[in-house]
N, C-alpha and C positions, 0 to 999 in steps of 0.2 A: 173633055179633051183638050180644049184650049182654056188657058186662064186669062182673066184681063190684067191688064197693067196695075190696076187697084190692088187685085188680089195678091199680086207679086210684091208690091210695096207694103202690104199689111204684114205679109210673111217676114219679110226682111226686119220689120218693126218689133214683130214679136221676138225675133231672135236676138235682138239687141237689147231687150228688156232685161235688167239685171234679175237674178234669180235670188230667191229669199235665202237667208242664211241657213247652212246646215246645221243642226244642232244635235250633240250627243247627249242625251239625258242623264241625270245623276244615277238612275238605276241601270244604265247599259254599260256593259263591257264587252269591248271589242279587242280580238286578236286578229292583227293583220294591218296592213298599210292602207291609209286614207288619202284621197287626192283630189283636190277640186280647184278650179281657177277662182271661185269666188270666196265668200266668207264663212268661216266655221267658228262655233262655239261649242267647247267640249266642257261638260259638266260631269261626266262619267269617268270611266278607266278606258286607256287606249294602250295596248301593247303592240306597238309598231311604228312606222314612221308616218309623219303627218306632213303634207305639202299643200298648201293653200295661198290664196292671196291674203288674206286678213284672218288671224286667228286669235281667240279670246280662250283661256283656260281658267275656268271658274276656280273658286276657293276649295271645292270639295274635289275636284278633279284631278287625276294622275295621268302622266303620259310617259311612258316608258320607250323610248326610241327618239330618232332624229325628227327635228321640227324644222321646216323651211317655209318661210312666208315673207311677204312684203313688209308686214307690221304685225307683232306678237304683243299680246298683254298677258302676263303670267300672274295669276292670283294663287294658284294650287301648286302642285308638285309636278316637277320635270325632272326626269332622269334621263339624260342624253345631249347630243349636240344641238344647239339653237343656231340657225343661220337666217338673218333678217336683215332689212335696212333699218328698222327702228323695233326695239324691244323695250317694253315697260315693265318693270317689276314692282308689284305692290308690296305692302308690309306683310301680307300673308304668303308670299311667293317663297317657294323652296325648290332651289334648281341645284342638281348636281350634273357636272357636265365633264 
């Protein structure tokens, strides 16, 4: 019924702990929008908009839609608009926007 001060502090510390990156594996195809405040890595296919904090698009990945993030690394294919503070395009990147 009543919680101690230590239990409340432990709950706040757990809430601030960064989450593991979300990974879309190579054999996964998603139709729809993806949104997270954390980090995401896409190795499969996404047909929809992607919004996140940091995004890595793998060499075999394809994203068809708008991408918005603080930082983006593109190694695969993007068909759509990219909005970011920093964008890194590797030699395998293919972008049509």
